[in-house]
C-alpha positions in Angstrom: 0.2 -0.3 0.0 1.3 3.7 -0.9 0.2 7.1 0.3 -1.0 9.2 -2.4 0.7 12.7 -1.8 -1.7 14.4 -4.3 -5.0 13.4 -3.9 -8.1 15.1 -5.7 -9.4 17.4 -3.3 -13.1 18.7 -2.5 -12.7 22.3 -1.3 -9.2 21.9 -0.2 -10.3 18.4 1.9 -9.3 14.8 1.2 -12.1 12.4 0.5 -12.6 8.9 -0.5 -15.3 7.0 -1.9 -17.1 3.9 0.1 -18.6 1.3 -2.0 -20.2 -2.0 -0.7 -20.1 -5.3 -2.3 -21.8 -8.8 -1.2 -19.9 -11.9 -1.9 -22.3 -15.2 -1.8 -21.0 -18.8 -1.8 -23.4 -20.0 -4.7 -25.0 -23.1 -3.9 -25.3 -25.0 -6.8 -22.2 -24.6 -8.0 -19.9 -24.0 -5.3 -18.4 -20.8 -6.5 -18.1 -17.5 -4.8 -20.4 -15.1 -6.7 -19.9 -11.1 -6.3 -22.8 -8.5 -6.3 -22.1 -4.5 -6.2 -24.4 -2.1 -4.5 -25.1 0.8 -6.9 -25.3 3.5 -4.1 -21.7 4.4 -3.0 -20.8 7.5 -1.1 -17.7 9.9 -0.4 -16.7 10.5 3.2 -14.8 13.9 3.6 -12.5 15.0 6.0 -12.9 18.4 8.1 -9.5 19.5 7.6 -7.6 21.1 4.8 -5.1 18.7 3.2 -1.5 19.5 3.6 1.6 17.1 3.8 3.2 19.4 6.2 1.8 17.1 9.3 1.4 13.6 8.1 0.2 12.7 12.0 -2.9 14.9 11.9 -5.4 12.0 11.3 -8.2 14.4 10.9 -6.5 15.6 7.3 -5.4 12.3 6.4 -7.9 9.7 7.5 -11.6 10.1 6.3 -13.3 7.0 8.1 -16.1 8.0 10.3 -14.5 7.0 13.4 -11.9 9.5 13.2 -13.8 12.3 11.8 -16.6 12.3 14.0 -14.0 13.2 17.0 -13.3 16.7 15.1 -15.1 19.6 16.1 -16.0 20.5 12.2 -17.7 17.2 11.7 -20.5 17.7 9.3 -19.5 21.8 9.3 -18.9 21.1 5.2 -21.2 18.3 4.1 -24.2 16.6 6.3 -22.3 14.2 8.2 -18.9 14.4 6.0 -21.0 12.5 3.3 -21.6 13.2 -0.4 -23.8 11.0 -2.5 -22.6 10.3 -6.2 -25.1 12.9 -7.1 -23.5 15.6 -4.9 -20.2 14.7 -6.4 -21.3 15.0 -9.9 -22.5 18.6 -9.4 -19.2 19.5 -7.9 -17.5 18.2 -10.7 -19.4 19.6 -13.3 -19.1 22.9 -11.3 -15.1 22.9 -10.7 -14.1 20.4 -13.4 -16.4 21.3 -16.3 -13.7 21.5 -18.8 -12.7 17.9 -17.9 -16.6 16.6 -19.0 -15.8 13.8 -16.1 -19.0 11.6 -15.6 -19.1 9.7 -12.1 -21.6 6.9 -13.7 -19.6 6.5 -17.0 -16.0 7.2 -15.9 -15.7 6.4 -12.6 -18.1 3.7 -11.7 -16.6 0.9 -14.3 -13.3 1.3 -12.8 -14.5 0.8 -9.4 -16.8 -2.4 -10.5 -13.6 -3.6 -12.4 -11.6 -3.3 -9.4 -14.5 -5.1 -7.4 -14.3 -7.8 -9.3 -10.8 -8.2 -9.6 -10.4 -8.6 -6.1 -13.0 -11.3 -5.7 -11.5 -13.2 -8.8 -8.0 -12.8 -6.9 -9.5 -14.2 -3.5 -12.4 -16.9 -4.6 -10.1 -20.0 -5.1 -8.1 -19.2 -1.8 -11.4 -19.8 0.0 -12.2 -23.3 1.4 -14.7 -24.3 -1.1 -16.4 -26.7 1.9 -17.1 -23.6 4.2 -18.2 -21.6 0.9 -21.7 -23.1 1.0 -24.5 -21.2 2.2 -22.0 -18.1 3.2 -21.8 -14.4 2.3 -19.5 -11.7 3.3 -20.4 -7.9 3.0 -17.2 -5.9 2.0 -16.7 -2.3 2.0 -14.3 -1.1 -0.5 -12.5 2.2 -0.3 -11.1 4.1 -3.2 -9.5 7.6 -4.2 -8.9 9.4 -6.8 -5.4 11.6 -7.2 -5.3 14.6 -9.0 -5.3 13.5 -12.5 -8.7 11.6 -11.5 -6.5 8.0 -11.5 -8.5 5.8 -9.3 -6.8 3.5 -6.9 -8.1 0.9 -4.3 -7.1 1.9 -0.6 -8.5 -0.9 1.0 -11.1 -3.6 1.3 -12.7 -4.1 4.7 -14.9 -6.8 5.8 -17.6 -6.5 8.3 -17.8 -2.6 7.4 -19.6 0.1 9.2 -23.2 0.1 8.1 -24.1 2.9 10.4 -27.3 4.9 9.1 -27.0 8.0 11.2 -27.2 10.2 8.1 -30.0 10.4 5.6 -27.8 9.3 2.6 -26.6 6.2 4.7 -30.5 5.4 6.0 -31.2 5.4 2.1 
């Protein structure tokens, strides 16, 4: 894993993209099948991004457990969350010349990386334990300043809080 030194920023702040997938042990075939949840969201930080202080977790880590502790939590976005629609409006306003469409340019890359991770691991699992099982996965992605997408991490048992209207939906 490497740190992205020049991430794309929203209002000078770092963000990541959280997406959920479901891996299910298929009863008839004994194979693993993956499903993608269409409504991901962006998790934003509370502080302006800088590399001058790499120890400031509120600048560099966008997860809820960290950001909730900052006094600016929710100041810029409701619960520090943006929907894909909010992100598209941001791109249309601040990067209109790039003509980036979240649905057509970013989501297909996300789906491909999710597919790649499930394919990369499916044969390493015990096929006897695969039947009648499932796992919800939380994928975290980032875009760099050139809008290159990177997979940051995959979480088993991801946080499924519903405190904000976006997450409740």
